BAROFI-575261 format. One line per 2 residues: number of its first residue (from 0); their letters; for each residue x, y, z of C-alpha. Coordinates in Angstrom, 1 decimal. Example, Ala and Ser with C-alpha at 12.3 -4.5 7.8 and 13.67 -1.06 7.14 Angstrom:
% BAROFI-575261
0	as	12.3:-4.5:7.8; 13.7:-1.1:7.1
% end
This chain:
% BAROFI-575261
0	mq	-6.7:-55.7:38.7; -7.3:-57.1:42.2
2	ek	-6.8:-60.7:41.0; -4.5:-62.7:43.1
4	ii	-1.7:-64.4:41.5; 0.5:-66.8:43.4
6	ia	4.0:-67.8:42.3; 5.4:-71.2:43.4
8	gg	9.2:-70.4:43.6; 11.0:-67.3:44.9
10	gl	14.1:-67.9:42.9; 15.6:-65.4:40.3
12	vg	12.7:-65.9:37.9; 9.9:-66.0:40.3
14	am	11.0:-62.9:42.0; 11.4:-61.0:38.8
16	aa	8.0:-62.2:37.5; 6.5:-60.9:40.8
18	sf	7.7:-57.4:40.1; 6.3:-57.3:36.6
20	la	3.1:-58.5:37.7; 3.0:-56.0:40.6
22	rr	3.6:-53.2:38.1; 0.4:-54.1:36.5
24	gf	-1.4:-53.9:39.7; -2.0:-57.4:40.6
26	rv	-1.7:-58.8:44.2; 1.1:-61.5:44.1
28	ei	2.0:-64.0:46.8; 5.3:-65.8:46.4
30	ye	5.8:-69.4:48.1; 9.2:-70.4:48.4
32	qr	10.4:-73.9:49.6; 13.8:-72.7:51.0
34	qd	14.5:-70.2:53.9; 14.9:-66.7:53.1
36	lr	18.4:-66.4:51.6; 18.7:-62.7:52.6
38	ah	18.9:-64.0:56.2; 20.5:-67.4:55.7
40	di	23.6:-68.5:53.7; 23.1:-70.1:50.3
42	aa	23.7:-73.8:50.3; 27.4:-74.4:49.9
44	gr	28.5:-75.8:46.7; 25.2:-75.0:45.0
46	si	25.6:-71.5:43.8; 27.2:-71.7:40.2
48	nl	28.0:-68.2:39.5; 25.9:-66.8:36.8
50	al	26.6:-64.9:33.6; 24.5:-61.8:33.0
52	an	24.1:-60.8:29.3; 22.0:-58.6:27.2
54	rg	18.8:-60.4:27.4; 18.8:-60.4:31.2
56	iy	20.0:-56.9:31.3; 17.1:-55.7:29.2
58	al	14.6:-57.2:31.7; 16.4:-55.6:34.7
60	ek	16.3:-52.3:32.9; 12.6:-52.6:32.3
62	lg	12.1:-52.9:36.0; 14.4:-50.0:36.6
64	lm	16.9:-52.3:38.6; 19.9:-52.0:36.6
66	er	21.7:-49.4:38.3; 21.6:-51.4:41.6
68	vs	22.6:-54.6:39.9; 25.5:-53.0:38.3
70	ql	27.1:-52.8:41.8; 27.1:-56.6:41.9
72	li	28.8:-57.1:38.6; 32.2:-57.9:37.1
74	pm	32.8:-57.7:33.4; 34.1:-60.8:31.5
76	rg	35.5:-59.7:28.1; 36.4:-63.2:27.0
78	rm	37.6:-66.7:27.8; 41.0:-67.2:29.3
80	vh	42.0:-70.7:28.1; 44.5:-72.6:30.3
82	di	46.6:-75.2:28.8; 47.8:-78.1:30.8
84	dg	51.4:-76.6:30.6; 50.3:-73.4:32.3
86	sc	50.3:-71.3:29.2; 47.2:-69.0:28.6
88	nf	45.3:-67.9:25.6; 42.6:-65.1:25.8
90	qp	39.9:-65.3:23.5; 37.5:-62.3:23.3
92	yg	33.8:-62.7:23.1; 33.3:-60.0:20.5
94	lk	34.7:-57.2:18.6; 33.1:-54.2:20.4
96	se	34.0:-53.1:23.7; 30.5:-53.5:25.0
98	ev	30.3:-57.1:24.0; 31.0:-58.5:27.5
100	iy	29.1:-60.7:29.8; 29.1:-60.1:33.6
102	sv	29.8:-62.5:36.5; 27.3:-62.0:39.3
104	sr	26.5:-63.7:42.5; 23.3:-65.8:42.3
106	ga	22.4:-65.2:46.0; 23.1:-61.4:45.8
108	ln	21.1:-60.9:42.7; 18.1:-63.1:44.1
110	gl	18.1:-61.1:47.3; 18.0:-57.8:45.3
112	ll	15.0:-59.1:43.3; 13.2:-60.3:46.4
114	da	13.7:-56.8:47.9; 12.4:-55.2:44.7
116	ae	9.3:-57.3:44.6; 8.5:-56.6:48.4
118	as	9.1:-52.9:47.8; 6.3:-52.7:45.2
120	gk	3.9:-53.0:48.1; 1.9:-55.6:46.2
122	ve	4.1:-58.7:46.8; 4.1:-60.9:49.9
124	if	6.6:-63.6:50.3; 6.2:-66.8:52.3
126	fe	9.3:-69.0:52.9; 9.7:-72.6:54.0
128	re	6.5:-73.4:52.0; 6.7:-76.6:50.0
130	ll	4.1:-76.9:47.3; 2.2:-80.3:47.7
132	di	-0.8:-80.2:45.5; -2.8:-78.0:43.2
134	df	-6.5:-78.0:42.6; -6.6:-76.4:39.3
136	ng	-10.4:-76.4:38.9; -11.0:-75.2:42.4
138	rr	-8.1:-72.9:42.1; -6.5:-73.8:45.5
140	ar	-2.9:-74.8:46.1; -1.7:-76.8:49.1
142	fl	1.6:-75.9:50.9; 3.5:-77.5:53.7
144	dh	4.7:-74.7:56.1; 7.9:-76.2:57.4
146	sr	8.5:-73.5:60.0; 5.1:-74.4:61.7
148	gc	4.8:-78.1:60.6; 1.4:-77.8:59.3
150	ed	-0.4:-77.4:55.9; -1.9:-74.3:54.3
152	sv	-4.7:-74.2:51.7; -4.2:-71.1:49.4
154	sf	-6.8:-69.8:47.0; -5.6:-68.1:43.7
156	dr	-7.0:-66.6:40.5; -3.8:-67.5:38.6
158	li	-0.7:-69.6:39.4; 2.7:-69.4:38.1
160	ga	5.1:-72.2:38.5; 8.6:-71.0:38.9
162	dg	10.0:-73.5:41.1; 13.0:-74.7:39.1
164	ag	14.2:-77.6:37.2; 12.7:-80.1:39.6
166	sk	9.4:-78.4:39.5; 6.5:-79.7:41.5
168	ar	4.2:-77.4:39.7; 5.2:-78.7:36.3
170	gl	4.4:-82.2:37.3; 1.0:-81.3:38.7
172	ll	0.2:-79.2:35.6; 1.3:-82.0:33.2
174	eq	-0.7:-84.4:35.0; -3.9:-82.3:34.7
176	ar	-3.1:-81.7:31.2; -3.2:-85.3:30.5
178	ke	-6.6:-85.7:32.2; -8.1:-82.8:30.3
180	ls	-6.3:-82.5:27.0; -5.6:-84.9:24.1
182	gd	-2.8:-85.7:21.8; 0.9:-85.2:22.9
184	dg	-0.2:-82.7:25.7; 1.1:-83.5:29.1
186	re	4.4:-84.8:27.8; 7.8:-84.3:29.8
188	qi	11.2:-85.1:28.5; 14.2:-85.1:30.9
190	ep	17.5:-85.6:29.5; 20.1:-85.9:32.3
192	ld	23.7:-85.1:31.3; 26.1:-87.8:32.3
194	hq	28.5:-85.2:33.8; 28.1:-83.6:37.3
196	yk	29.6:-80.6:38.7; 31.5:-79.8:41.9
198	el	32.2:-76.3:43.3; 35.6:-75.2:44.6
200	ei	37.3:-71.9:45.2; 40.3:-69.9:44.3
202	pa	40.5:-67.3:47.4; 41.8:-63.8:47.0
204	da	45.3:-63.2:47.7; 46.8:-61.9:51.0
206	rg	45.9:-58.4:50.0; 42.4:-59.2:48.8
208	gf	43.4:-59.1:45.1; 42.6:-61.4:42.4
210	ql	45.0:-64.4:41.7; 43.9:-64.6:37.9
212	er	42.9:-62.2:35.4; 39.9:-60.4:36.8
214	ea	37.8:-59.7:33.6; 37.7:-63.1:32.0
216	lh	36.0:-66.4:32.3; 38.7:-68.8:32.9
218	iw	38.5:-72.3:31.3; 40.8:-75.3:31.7
220	pr	39.5:-77.7:28.8; 40.6:-81.1:28.9
222	gg	38.5:-82.8:26.2; 35.9:-84.6:27.8
224	fm	35.8:-82.4:30.9; 36.8:-79.1:32.2
226	li	37.3:-76.7:35.0; 36.1:-73.1:34.9
228	al	36.4:-70.0:37.2; 34.3:-66.9:37.5
230	pn	35.5:-63.8:39.4; 33.6:-62.6:42.7
232	ld	33.7:-58.9:44.1; 35.7:-60.1:47.0
234	gs	38.7:-61.1:44.9; 37.9:-64.8:44.9
236	ft	37.0:-67.0:42.0; 34.1:-69.6:42.1
238	vt	35.5:-72.7:40.4; 33.3:-75.5:39.1
240	lf	34.7:-78.8:37.9; 32.4:-80.5:35.2
242	lp	33.2:-84.1:35.0; 31.6:-87.5:33.9
244	ek	30.0:-89.2:36.8; 31.7:-92.5:35.8
246	ss	35.2:-93.2:34.6; 36.0:-94.7:31.2
248	rq	39.1:-95.8:29.4; 39.2:-92.5:27.6
250	qp	38.7:-90.1:30.8; 38.3:-90.0:34.5
252	gf	35.0:-89.6:36.3; 33.8:-88.6:39.8
254	da	33.6:-92.2:40.8; 37.5:-92.4:40.6
256	lq	37.9:-89.6:43.1; 37.2:-91.1:46.4
258	te	40.3:-90.5:48.5; 42.4:-87.4:49.2
260	ae	45.3:-88.9:47.2; 43.2:-89.6:44.2
262	vq	41.9:-86.0:44.1; 45.3:-84.4:44.6
264	df	46.7:-86.6:41.8; 43.9:-85.9:39.5
266	fr	44.2:-82.0:40.0; 47.9:-82.0:39.8
268	qy	47.7:-83.9:36.6; 45.2:-82.0:34.7
270	fp	45.0:-78.6:36.5; 48.3:-77.9:38.0
272	da	48.3:-74.1:37.8; 44.8:-73.9:39.2
274	ta	45.6:-76.4:42.0; 48.5:-74.3:43.2
276	lm	45.8:-71.4:43.8; 43.3:-73.6:45.8
278	ps	44.5:-74.2:49.4; 41.2:-75.5:50.5
280	ll	40.9:-77.8:47.5; 40.5:-81.0:49.5
282	qd	38.1:-79.6:52.0; 35.9:-78.0:49.3
284	ff	36.0:-81.3:47.3; 34.8:-83.5:50.0
286	dn	32.4:-81.0:51.8; 30.5:-79.7:48.6
288	pc	28.0:-82.0:47.0; 28.1:-83.1:43.4
290	gh	25.3:-81.3:41.4; 23.3:-82.8:38.6
292	lg	22.8:-81.3:35.1; 20.2:-82.0:32.5
294	tv	17.6:-80.6:30.1; 13.9:-80.4:30.6
296	rc	11.4:-80.1:27.9; 7.7:-80.3:28.2
298	ap	4.3:-79.3:26.8; 2.0:-77.6:27.6
300	wh	3.5:-74.8:29.5; 0.0:-73.7:30.6
302	ld	-3.7:-74.7:31.4; -6.2:-72.4:29.8
304	gt	-5.9:-69.3:31.7; -5.5:-70.8:35.2
306	am	-1.8:-71.7:35.4; 1.6:-71.2:33.6
308	li	5.1:-72.4:33.9; 8.1:-70.1:33.6
310	gd	12.0:-70.2:33.8; 13.6:-73.6:34.6
312	aa	10.2:-75.0:35.6; 9.4:-75.0:31.9
314	ha	12.7:-75.4:30.2; 15.7:-76.1:32.4
316	iv	19.0:-76.2:30.4; 22.7:-77.0:31.2
318	pf	24.6:-73.8:32.1; 27.3:-74.0:29.3
320	hg	26.0:-70.9:27.3; 25.4:-68.8:30.3
322	qg	21.7:-68.4:29.3; 19.5:-70.1:31.9
324	mn	18.9:-67.0:34.0; 18.9:-64.7:31.0
326	cg	16.4:-67.0:29.3; 14.2:-67.0:32.3
328	fe	14.3:-63.1:32.7; 13.4:-63.1:28.9
330	dc	10.4:-65.2:29.8; 9.3:-62.7:32.3
332	va	9.4:-59.9:29.7; 7.6:-62.1:27.1
334	ld	4.9:-62.9:29.7; 4.4:-59.3:30.6
336	dc	4.1:-58.3:27.1; 1.4:-61.0:26.4
338	ig	-0.6:-60.0:29.4; -0.4:-56.2:28.2
340	qs	-1.7:-57.2:24.8; -4.5:-59.5:25.9
342	ag	-6.7:-57.0:27.7; -7.5:-59.4:30.6
344	ew	-7.9:-62.5:28.5; -5.6:-64.7:30.4
346	ek	-6.1:-67.9:28.2; -5.0:-65.8:25.2
348	af	-2.1:-64.3:27.1; -0.8:-67.7:28.5
350	rq	-1.3:-69.4:25.0; 0.6:-66.6:23.1
352	ys	3.4:-66.7:25.7; 3.6:-70.6:25.4
354	es	3.5:-70.4:21.5; 6.3:-67.9:21.2
356	ri	8.6:-69.3:24.0; 8.6:-73.0:23.7
358	pn	10.3:-73.1:20.3; 12.9:-70.7:21.8
360	gn	13.4:-72.7:25.0; 14.1:-75.8:22.9
362	ai	16.5:-73.9:20.7; 18.7:-72.5:23.6
364	ad	18.7:-76.0:25.2; 20.2:-77.4:22.0
366	ma	22.8:-74.6:21.8; 23.7:-74.8:25.4
368	le	24.6:-78.6:24.9; 26.7:-77.9:21.9
370	ny	28.5:-75.1:23.8; 29.7:-77.6:26.4
372	ie	31.5:-79.4:23.6; 33.1:-76.1:22.4
374	mr	34.2:-75.1:25.9; 35.6:-78.4:27.0
376	ns	37.3:-79.2:23.8; 37.0:-76.9:20.8
378	vr	38.6:-73.9:22.2; 42.1:-75.6:21.8
380	dp	41.3:-76.7:18.2; 43.2:-74.7:15.6
382	qf	40.5:-75.1:13.1; 37.9:-73.7:15.7
384	ll	40.2:-70.8:16.3; 40.6:-70.1:12.7
386	kk	36.9:-70.0:12.0; 36.4:-67.7:14.9
388	ai	39.0:-65.4:13.6; 37.2:-65.5:10.1
390	gf	33.9:-64.9:11.7; 35.3:-61.8:13.4
392	el	36.7:-60.6:10.2; 33.4:-61.2:8.4
394	ek	31.6:-59.1:11.0; 34.0:-56.3:10.5
396	rf	33.9:-56.5:6.7; 30.1:-57.0:6.4
398	pg	28.5:-55.4:9.4; 24.7:-56.1:9.5
400	rf	25.1:-59.3:7.3; 27.3:-61.5:9.5
402	tp	27.1:-61.9:13.2; 28.7:-64.9:15.0
404	ry	26.1:-67.0:16.7; 27.7:-66.6:20.1
406	gm	27.1:-62.8:19.6; 23.5:-63.4:18.5
408	vm	22.7:-65.4:21.6; 24.7:-63.3:24.2
410	fh	24.7:-59.7:22.9; 21.4:-59.4:21.0
412	rl	17.9:-60.2:21.7; 17.2:-61.9:18.4
414	py	14.8:-64.9:19.3; 16.9:-68.0:20.1
416	ve	15.2:-70.0:17.2; 16.5:-67.5:14.5
418	aq	20.0:-67.3:16.2; 20.1:-71.1:15.9
420	rr	18.8:-71.0:12.2; 21.4:-68.3:11.3
422	ge	24.0:-70.1:13.3; 23.7:-73.1:11.1
424	vn	24.1:-70.9:8.0; 27.1:-69.4:9.7
426	rr	28.6:-72.9:10.3; 28.3:-73.7:6.6
428	il	29.9:-70.5:5.5; 32.9:-70.7:7.9
430	aq	33.6:-74.4:6.9; 33.8:-73.4:3.3
432	la	36.0:-70.4:3.9; 38.3:-72.2:6.2
434	eg	38.7:-75.3:4.2; 42.3:-75.9:3.1
436	rd	43.5:-72.7:4.9; 45.8:-72.0:7.9
438	sv	45.2:-68.3:8.5; 42.6:-65.5:7.9
440	eq	44.9:-63.9:5.4; 44.4:-66.8:3.0
442	vd	40.6:-66.4:2.9; 39.0:-65.5:-0.5
444	wd	36.9:-62.4:0.5; 35.2:-62.1:-2.8
446	ra	34.0:-65.6:-2.3; 33.1:-64.7:1.3
448	qq	30.8:-62.0:0.0; 29.3:-64.2:-2.6
450	ll	28.4:-66.7:0.1; 27.0:-64.1:2.4
452	ee	24.7:-62.6:-0.3; 23.5:-66.3:-1.4
454	ll	23.0:-67.6:2.3; 22.5:-64.5:4.5
456	ps	20.3:-61.7:3.3; 20.9:-58.4:4.8
458	q	19.6:-58.6:8.6
% end
């Protein structure tokens, strides 16, 4: 148990993984490229507020942290959809009062997890350390210490790469896999999304209150692009514009927003009600960078019992299902379980972890991409709304047999692969029940029960 495990990356997942490992008695060192965010402000325009859901909550509860985290949360009970004429339509996430997701500050949560890791007494954190290279056979990693301007060579027994979507650890691990292994091992597939994002802000009002409904995720869907807003504890909203990088005949892009006049005209045309609430729109737009989005898939996630990838380093996804952090936290639980079951056989633990999580990582990546289309477009479609209403009615009439896919992903801990499979069956059922109908009252519920019995055995 005196083995030394180093973690490349001190973000949300790296910090949580350290706490799980410390609970098992391991010595852990975290090497983080950035400055300590507890002492320095997070980079402006790079936060993207996070949505905490059941999978992430379960991991935090296992570490005994949920009571502290709850002080950082604002419940979001559904989507508040803003039409271009200023009218709003609230769409609840679920039927039950507890079926909510929670807005949380990335920086505040990351800081809490770093504090918890250090409080274990078994975790040491080194900031401004950039990973340069890994000698997997010699079990040493080389880091550039930006604070001192020199390099450090660090020994390890195990290494975990948790250094995000642009992971250096992933590149080095896959390079080593191509040297040592055969077949398709060492492959990496990066799927950039042709949309970028820009963070903006709706401030609190003069009395510190919320200018929009507090307990909702606000969406301004405009077909090929959208604006969203998540609430913060100080009364403000973090607003994010998701827009194609390049314009087309059908829709605008970031390349068409180069001047103050172009930005003002764009927002007044497509988001007039939100624009009226953003006094610093122009400053935020030109000060904050454009962020890039994409999906990362790779294999393998581990090298024998020496090194392992976790979180975005293994499976970065787009943020449109609110599952990037939740999936990463679920990784930590799964890895901890595998370590506990392997009785010190690290190769076995890493292999079991990879075999169970790779299919689930791919499944949530696919569902996140699909949810972008839903958020920016389908939420205004009458047929989508009808199917959603039918789905809720099926859940009420046939509990335990029908659960909407969104609920399976957000409010349950069903494996993502299984949620994806059942979601496809749900899609077929809802398509048949909604065909030729304009309202829930027109649905043939006897036919619905027959379809459920045929296609969805009791869960």
